[in-house]
Chimera marker file (.cmm) of the C-alpha trace (Angstrom):
<marker_set name="trace">
<marker id="1" x="0.000" y="0.000" z="0.000" r="1" g="1" b="0" radius="0.5"/>
<marker id="2" x="2.834" y="2.377" z="0.788" r="1" g="1" b="0" radius="0.5"/>
<marker id="3" x="5.303" y="1.137" z="-1.830" r="1" g="1" b="0" radius="0.5"/>
<marker id="4" x="7.188" y="3.871" z="-3.613" r="1" g="1" b="0" radius="0.5"/>
<marker id="5" x="8.939" y="7.115" z="-2.803" r="1" g="1" b="0" radius="0.5"/>
<marker id="6" x="7.661" y="8.771" z="0.353" r="1" g="1" b="0" radius="0.5"/>
<marker id="7" x="7.060" y="12.500" z="-0.075" r="1" g="1" b="0" radius="0.5"/>
<marker id="8" x="6.707" y="15.242" z="2.523" r="1" g="1" b="0" radius="0.5"/>
<marker id="9" x="2.924" y="14.734" z="2.504" r="1" g="1" b="0" radius="0.5"/>
<marker id="10" x="3.433" y="11.114" z="3.566" r="1" g="1" b="0" radius="0.5"/>
<marker id="11" x="5.616" y="12.073" z="6.534" r="1" g="1" b="0" radius="0.5"/>
<marker id="12" x="3.261" y="14.839" z="7.688" r="1" g="1" b="0" radius="0.5"/>
<marker id="13" x="0.376" y="12.354" z="7.432" r="1" g="1" b="0" radius="0.5"/>
<marker id="14" x="2.372" y="9.867" z="9.499" r="1" g="1" b="0" radius="0.5"/>
<marker id="15" x="2.932" y="12.496" z="12.207" r="1" g="1" b="0" radius="0.5"/>
<marker id="16" x="-0.776" y="13.417" z="12.220" r="1" g="1" b="0" radius="0.5"/>
<marker id="17" x="-1.715" y="9.733" z="12.412" r="1" g="1" b="0" radius="0.5"/>
<marker id="18" x="0.681" y="9.127" z="15.291" r="1" g="1" b="0" radius="0.5"/>
<marker id="19" x="-0.419" y="12.134" z="17.321" r="1" g="1" b="0" radius="0.5"/>
<marker id="20" x="-4.115" y="11.381" z="16.776" r="1" g="1" b="0" radius="0.5"/>
<marker id="21" x="-3.593" y="7.743" z="17.777" r="1" g="1" b="0" radius="0.5"/>
<marker id="22" x="-1.787" y="8.717" z="20.981" r="1" g="1" b="0" radius="0.5"/>
<marker id="23" x="-4.468" y="11.283" z="21.835" r="1" g="1" b="0" radius="0.5"/>
<marker id="24" x="-7.313" y="8.863" z="21.173" r="1" g="1" b="0" radius="0.5"/>
<marker id="25" x="-5.655" y="6.109" z="23.187" r="1" g="1" b="0" radius="0.5"/>
<marker id="26" x="-5.000" y="8.565" z="26.026" r="1" g="1" b="0" radius="0.5"/>
<marker id="27" x="-8.614" y="9.702" z="26.321" r="1" g="1" b="0" radius="0.5"/>
<marker id="28" x="-9.929" y="6.133" z="26.126" r="1" g="1" b="0" radius="0.5"/>
<marker id="29" x="-7.408" y="4.982" z="28.732" r="1" g="1" b="0" radius="0.5"/>
<marker id="30" x="-8.367" y="7.832" z="31.050" r="1" g="1" b="0" radius="0.5"/>
<marker id="31" x="-12.036" y="6.878" z="30.752" r="1" g="1" b="0" radius="0.5"/>
<marker id="32" x="-11.203" y="3.229" z="31.460" r="1" g="1" b="0" radius="0.5"/>
<marker id="33" x="-9.180" y="3.807" z="34.648" r="1" g="1" b="0" radius="0.5"/>
<marker id="34" x="-10.719" y="7.007" z="36.066" r="1" g="1" b="0" radius="0.5"/>
<marker id="35" x="-11.741" y="6.700" z="39.722" r="1" g="1" b="0" radius="0.5"/>
<marker id="36" x="-12.750" y="10.293" z="40.318" r="1" g="1" b="0" radius="0.5"/>
<marker id="37" x="-15.979" y="12.106" z="40.891" r="1" g="1" b="0" radius="0.5"/>
<marker id="38" x="-17.598" y="11.085" z="37.562" r="1" g="1" b="0" radius="0.5"/>
<marker id="39" x="-18.711" y="7.671" z="36.418" r="1" g="1" b="0" radius="0.5"/>
<marker id="40" x="-17.179" y="6.362" z="33.162" r="1" g="1" b="0" radius="0.5"/>
<marker id="41" x="-20.392" y="6.864" z="31.150" r="1" g="1" b="0" radius="0.5"/>
<marker id="42" x="-20.515" y="10.567" z="32.009" r="1" g="1" b="0" radius="0.5"/>
<marker id="43" x="-16.848" y="10.929" z="31.086" r="1" g="1" b="0" radius="0.5"/>
<marker id="44" x="-17.492" y="9.104" z="27.814" r="1" g="1" b="0" radius="0.5"/>
<marker id="45" x="-20.329" y="11.498" z="26.995" r="1" g="1" b="0" radius="0.5"/>
<marker id="46" x="-18.066" y="14.475" z="27.622" r="1" g="1" b="0" radius="0.5"/>
<marker id="47" x="-15.217" y="12.954" z="25.608" r="1" g="1" b="0" radius="0.5"/>
<marker id="48" x="-17.254" y="12.334" z="22.440" r="1" g="1" b="0" radius="0.5"/>
<marker id="49" x="-15.876" y="15.437" z="20.613" r="1" g="1" b="0" radius="0.5"/>
<marker id="50" x="-12.295" y="14.396" z="21.395" r="1" g="1" b="0" radius="0.5"/>
<marker id="51" x="-12.938" y="10.813" z="20.285" r="1" g="1" b="0" radius="0.5"/>
<marker id="52" x="-14.633" y="11.871" z="17.045" r="1" g="1" b="0" radius="0.5"/>
<marker id="53" x="-11.849" y="14.377" z="16.366" r="1" g="1" b="0" radius="0.5"/>
<marker id="54" x="-9.232" y="11.682" z="16.948" r="1" g="1" b="0" radius="0.5"/>
<marker id="55" x="-10.932" y="9.316" z="14.510" r="1" g="1" b="0" radius="0.5"/>
<marker id="56" x="-11.227" y="12.090" z="11.905" r="1" g="1" b="0" radius="0.5"/>
<marker id="57" x="-7.548" y="12.984" z="12.232" r="1" g="1" b="0" radius="0.5"/>
<marker id="58" x="-6.589" y="9.305" z="11.967" r="1" g="1" b="0" radius="0.5"/>
<marker id="59" x="-8.520" y="9.098" z="8.692" r="1" g="1" b="0" radius="0.5"/>
<marker id="60" x="-6.926" y="12.341" z="7.448" r="1" g="1" b="0" radius="0.5"/>
<marker id="61" x="-3.470" y="11.022" z="8.325" r="1" g="1" b="0" radius="0.5"/>
<marker id="62" x="-4.098" y="7.733" z="6.533" r="1" g="1" b="0" radius="0.5"/>
<marker id="63" x="-5.353" y="9.570" z="3.437" r="1" g="1" b="0" radius="0.5"/>
<marker id="64" x="-2.305" y="11.845" z="3.450" r="1" g="1" b="0" radius="0.5"/>
<marker id="65" x="-0.028" y="8.840" z="3.788" r="1" g="1" b="0" radius="0.5"/>
<marker id="66" x="-1.774" y="7.091" z="0.902" r="1" g="1" b="0" radius="0.5"/>
<marker id="67" x="-1.643" y="10.124" z="-1.373" r="1" g="1" b="0" radius="0.5"/>
<marker id="68" x="1.915" y="11.022" z="-0.343" r="1" g="1" b="0" radius="0.5"/>
<marker id="69" x="3.511" y="8.003" z="-1.974" r="1" g="1" b="0" radius="0.5"/>
<marker id="70" x="4.911" y="8.639" z="-5.424" r="1" g="1" b="0" radius="0.5"/>
<marker id="71" x="4.781" y="5.574" z="-7.643" r="1" g="1" b="0" radius="0.5"/>
<marker id="72" x="7.737" y="4.865" z="-9.897" r="1" g="1" b="0" radius="0.5"/>
<marker id="73" x="7.460" y="4.276" z="-13.611" r="1" g="1" b="0" radius="0.5"/>
<marker id="74" x="6.675" y="0.674" z="-14.388" r="1" g="1" b="0" radius="0.5"/>
<marker id="75" x="8.302" y="-0.950" z="-17.379" r="1" g="1" b="0" radius="0.5"/>
<marker id="76" x="5.771" y="-3.330" z="-18.875" r="1" g="1" b="0" radius="0.5"/>
<marker id="77" x="7.229" y="-4.844" z="-22.029" r="1" g="1" b="0" radius="0.5"/>
<link id1="1" id2="2" r="1" g="1" b="0" radius="0.2"/>
<link id1="2" id2="3" r="1" g="1" b="0" radius="0.2"/>
<link id1="3" id2="4" r="1" g="1" b="0" radius="0.2"/>
<link id1="4" id2="5" r="1" g="1" b="0" radius="0.2"/>
<link id1="5" id2="6" r="1" g="1" b="0" radius="0.2"/>
<link id1="6" id2="7" r="1" g="1" b="0" radius="0.2"/>
<link id1="7" id2="8" r="1" g="1" b="0" radius="0.2"/>
<link id1="8" id2="9" r="1" g="1" b="0" radius="0.2"/>
<link id1="9" id2="10" r="1" g="1" b="0" radius="0.2"/>
<link id1="10" id2="11" r="1" g="1" b="0" radius="0.2"/>
<link id1="11" id2="12" r="1" g="1" b="0" radius="0.2"/>
<link id1="12" id2="13" r="1" g="1" b="0" radius="0.2"/>
<link id1="13" id2="14" r="1" g="1" b="0" radius="0.2"/>
<link id1="14" id2="15" r="1" g="1" b="0" radius="0.2"/>
<link id1="15" id2="16" r="1" g="1" b="0" radius="0.2"/>
<link id1="16" id2="17" r="1" g="1" b="0" radius="0.2"/>
<link id1="17" id2="18" r="1" g="1" b="0" radius="0.2"/>
<link id1="18" id2="19" r="1" g="1" b="0" radius="0.2"/>
<link id1="19" id2="20" r="1" g="1" b="0" radius="0.2"/>
<link id1="20" id2="21" r="1" g="1" b="0" radius="0.2"/>
<link id1="21" id2="22" r="1" g="1" b="0" radius="0.2"/>
<link id1="22" id2="23" r="1" g="1" b="0" radius="0.2"/>
<link id1="23" id2="24" r="1" g="1" b="0" radius="0.2"/>
<link id1="24" id2="25" r="1" g="1" b="0" radius="0.2"/>
<link id1="25" id2="26" r="1" g="1" b="0" radius="0.2"/>
<link id1="26" id2="27" r="1" g="1" b="0" radius="0.2"/>
<link id1="27" id2="28" r="1" g="1" b="0" radius="0.2"/>
<link id1="28" id2="29" r="1" g="1" b="0" radius="0.2"/>
<link id1="29" id2="30" r="1" g="1" b="0" radius="0.2"/>
<link id1="30" id2="31" r="1" g="1" b="0" radius="0.2"/>
<link id1="31" id2="32" r="1" g="1" b="0" radius="0.2"/>
<link id1="32" id2="33" r="1" g="1" b="0" radius="0.2"/>
<link id1="33" id2="34" r="1" g="1" b="0" radius="0.2"/>
<link id1="34" id2="35" r="1" g="1" b="0" radius="0.2"/>
<link id1="35" id2="36" r="1" g="1" b="0" radius="0.2"/>
<link id1="36" id2="37" r="1" g="1" b="0" radius="0.2"/>
<link id1="37" id2="38" r="1" g="1" b="0" radius="0.2"/>
<link id1="38" id2="39" r="1" g="1" b="0" radius="0.2"/>
<link id1="39" id2="40" r="1" g="1" b="0" radius="0.2"/>
<link id1="40" id2="41" r="1" g="1" b="0" radius="0.2"/>
<link id1="41" id2="42" r="1" g="1" b="0" radius="0.2"/>
<link id1="42" id2="43" r="1" g="1" b="0" radius="0.2"/>
<link id1="43" id2="44" r="1" g="1" b="0" radius="0.2"/>
<link id1="44" id2="45" r="1" g="1" b="0" radius="0.2"/>
<link id1="45" id2="46" r="1" g="1" b="0" radius="0.2"/>
<link id1="46" id2="47" r="1" g="1" b="0" radius="0.2"/>
<link id1="47" id2="48" r="1" g="1" b="0" radius="0.2"/>
<link id1="48" id2="49" r="1" g="1" b="0" radius="0.2"/>
<link id1="49" id2="50" r="1" g="1" b="0" radius="0.2"/>
<link id1="50" id2="51" r="1" g="1" b="0" radius="0.2"/>
<link id1="51" id2="52" r="1" g="1" b="0" radius="0.2"/>
<link id1="52" id2="53" r="1" g="1" b="0" radius="0.2"/>
<link id1="53" id2="54" r="1" g="1" b="0" radius="0.2"/>
<link id1="54" id2="55" r="1" g="1" b="0" radius="0.2"/>
<link id1="55" id2="56" r="1" g="1" b="0" radius="0.2"/>
<link id1="56" id2="57" r="1" g="1" b="0" radius="0.2"/>
<link id1="57" id2="58" r="1" g="1" b="0" radius="0.2"/>
<link id1="58" id2="59" r="1" g="1" b="0" radius="0.2"/>
<link id1="59" id2="60" r="1" g="1" b="0" radius="0.2"/>
<link id1="60" id2="61" r="1" g="1" b="0" radius="0.2"/>
<link id1="61" id2="62" r="1" g="1" b="0" radius="0.2"/>
<link id1="62" id2="63" r="1" g="1" b="0" radius="0.2"/>
<link id1="63" id2="64" r="1" g="1" b="0" radius="0.2"/>
<link id1="64" id2="65" r="1" g="1" b="0" radius="0.2"/>
<link id1="65" id2="66" r="1" g="1" b="0" radius="0.2"/>
<link id1="66" id2="67" r="1" g="1" b="0" radius="0.2"/>
<link id1="67" id2="68" r="1" g="1" b="0" radius="0.2"/>
<link id1="68" id2="69" r="1" g="1" b="0" radius="0.2"/>
<link id1="69" id2="70" r="1" g="1" b="0" radius="0.2"/>
<link id1="70" id2="71" r="1" g="1" b="0" radius="0.2"/>
<link id1="71" id2="72" r="1" g="1" b="0" radius="0.2"/>
<link id1="72" id2="73" r="1" g="1" b="0" radius="0.2"/>
<link id1="73" id2="74" r="1" g="1" b="0" radius="0.2"/>
<link id1="74" id2="75" r="1" g="1" b="0" radius="0.2"/>
<link id1="75" id2="76" r="1" g="1" b="0" radius="0.2"/>
<link id1="76" id2="77" r="1" g="1" b="0" radius="0.2"/>
</marker_set>
C-alpha cells in the first residue's frame, strides 16, 4: 500500500496519524481507569468530541499517507 517514494505529505500524514492515535488512546485509557468524581459513562459522553476528532484525524493522516507516496514508472514490455 505504501510502496514507492515517500514525499513530505506522507511524513506529515504519518505524524498526524501518530499524534491522533496517541491522543485517542489517552482519552480512552483515562475513561477506562478514572476513579474520580464522575462515572465512566458521564466521562465518555463528555469525551465524544475528542474521540470523534481523533478518529477524523486518523482518517486524514491515513489519506495523506496514501496520497503522499509517489509511484515509480513501471516498465511493462
